[in-house]
DONU-171770 format. One record per residue (C-alpha): residue number from 1; residue in three letters; chain; x, z, y. Coordinates in pm, 1 decimal, always signed. Layout:
N
  resi  resn  chain      east        up     north
   NUM   ALA      A         X         Z         Y
...
This chain:
69
  resi  resn  chain      east        up     north
     1   MET      A   -1487.6   +8385.7  +25820.7
     2   LEU      A   -1513.1   +8133.2  +25539.0
     3   LYS      A   -1381.0   +8241.7  +25199.9
     4   PHE      A   -1164.1   +7925.1  +25186.2
     5   GLN      A    -979.5   +8033.6  +25501.8
     6   ASP      A    -928.7   +8390.0  +25364.5
     7   ASP      A    -758.8   +8253.4  +25051.4
     8   TYR      A    -566.8   +7971.4  +25203.3
     9   THR      A    -474.7   +8048.8  +25553.2
    10   ILE      A    -102.1   +8013.1  +25610.5
    11   LEU      A     +75.7   +8160.0  +25903.1
    12   ILE      A    +318.2   +7913.0  +26061.3
    13   ALA      A    +561.2   +8099.9  +26279.5
    14   THR      A    +809.0   +7828.5  +26349.1
    15   PHE      A    +849.3   +7454.0  +26361.5
    16   GLU      A   +1077.1   +7485.1  +26068.0
    17   ASP      A    +788.9   +7657.2  +25864.8
    18   PHE      A    +550.8   +7372.0  +25975.0
    19   ILE      A    +791.0   +7106.3  +25855.6
    20   LEU      A    +840.6   +7281.8  +25522.0
    21   LEU      A    +464.5   +7286.6  +25484.8
    22   VAL      A    +447.0   +6914.3  +25571.3
    23   TYR      A    +714.3   +6834.1  +25315.3
    24   THR      A    +527.7   +7032.4  +25045.5
    25   ILE      A    +198.1   +6842.4  +25110.2
    26   VAL      A    +377.5   +6510.1  +25132.8
    27   ASP      A    +555.5   +6560.2  +24809.2
    28   ASP      A    +249.1   +6662.1  +24626.7
    29   LEU      A     +48.7   +6364.8  +24766.2
    30   TYR      A    +336.2   +6125.7  +24697.5
    31   ARG      A    +368.7   +6226.0  +24335.5
    32   GLN      A     -11.3   +6161.1  +24286.5
    33   VAL      A     -23.7   +5819.7  +24476.9
    34   VAL      A    +307.0   +5652.7  +24408.4
    35   SER      A    +305.7   +5374.5  +24145.1
    36   VAL      A    +536.7   +5371.8  +23836.5
    37   SER      A    +718.5   +5065.3  +23976.5
    38   VAL      A    +827.7   +5267.3  +24276.3
    39   SER      A    +897.8   +5594.2  +24113.8
    40   GLN      A   +1112.1   +5433.7  +23833.9
    41   ARG      A   +1296.3   +5173.3  +24047.6
    42   ARG      A   +1661.6   +5093.7  +23994.6
    43   ASN      A   +1913.6   +5347.4  +24120.6
    44   VAL      A   +1650.7   +5610.0  +24221.2
    45   ASP      A   +1875.9   +5875.0  +24058.5
    46   THR      A   +2163.5   +5794.1  +24296.6
    47   ALA      A   +1962.3   +5824.3  +24610.2
    48   LYS      A   +2084.9   +6082.9  +24869.9
    49   MET      A   +1727.0   +6177.7  +24972.7
    50   SER      A   +1400.8   +6161.1  +24803.0
    51   ASP      A   +1117.1   +5948.7  +24929.2
    52   SER      A    +917.3   +6262.6  +25030.5
    53   GLU      A   +1206.0   +6386.6  +25237.0
    54   ILE      A   +1230.8   +6051.4  +25418.2
    55   ILE      A    +856.9   +6053.7  +25479.1
    56   THR      A    +870.9   +6407.2  +25615.5
    57   LEU      A   +1165.2   +6327.6  +25853.7
    58   SER      A    +979.5   +6039.3  +25988.5
    59   ILE      A    +676.9   +6256.5  +26064.1
    60   ARG      A    +904.8   +6503.3  +26222.4
    61   GLY      A   +1058.4   +6234.8  +26438.3
    62   GLU      A    +704.5   +6117.6  +26543.1
    63   LEU      A    +607.5   +6473.1  +26627.9
    64   THR      A    +923.0   +6548.5  +26850.0
    65   GLY      A    +968.9   +6200.2  +26991.2
    66   THR      A   +1317.0   +6160.5  +26844.2
    67   VAL      A   +1458.0   +5851.8  +26672.5
    68   LEU      A   +1619.4   +5914.4  +26334.4
    69   SER      A   +1928.8   +5696.3  +26251.9
């Protein structure tokens, strides 16, 4: 087995664990890629959900075939 797999293999036991892992990856990537004009937009501090949470919920919806409202 490759050394990378030994060090970075994560056991995903449930769908909830998978979604948590997806959120972590999305949040890390989002912070690296998002522009300042988006991250510092008006009223961002009053939002009920973060952009990363919304993206993760959209991915979950695509995977499960459900529509989020």
